[in-house]
N, C-alpha and C positions, 0 to 999 in steps of 0.2 A: 177727281171723281166727277163724272158728268151727271146731268140731271136725270137721264133715263135710267140710271142705275138705282136711283132712290125710289122709283115707283114702278109698278107693273107696266108692261107695254100695252098700248092700246091695240085694238083689233087691227087697225090699218098698219101699225108698226110691226106687229107680229106677222101679218101677211107679207109685208115687204121682206122681213128677215127670212121667212120660209121660202119666198120666191128666190132670194139670193142663194140660199142653201141648195135648192133644187137645181138652179142654174149651174152652180159649181159641181154638183153631183153629175149632171148630164155631161159637162165638159170632161170631167175625169173619166167617165165611162167611155166616151169617144176616144180619148187619148189611150186608154188601156186596150181597146179593141184595135186601134191603129198600131200600137206597139206589138200586139200579138200577130197581126197580119205581117208586119215588118219582119219579125223573127221567123215566121213561117216562110216568107219569101226568101230570106237569106238562107234558110235551111234547104229549101228546094234548089236554089242556085248552087250551093256548095255540094249537095248530093248529086246534082246533075240531072234534074228533072223529076218527073213523077215516078220513075222506075228505080 
């Protein structure tokens, strides 16, 4: 058990944790959009264009 589990987080620690969570959320959002675009592009190529 580390010492930070025995006490509440300080404001600075809490802000660092929140910033890390936000960073991971942004990366995940970008990856999901990229995957959706990739699936769309594959579909367009397989169908043979926009028509």
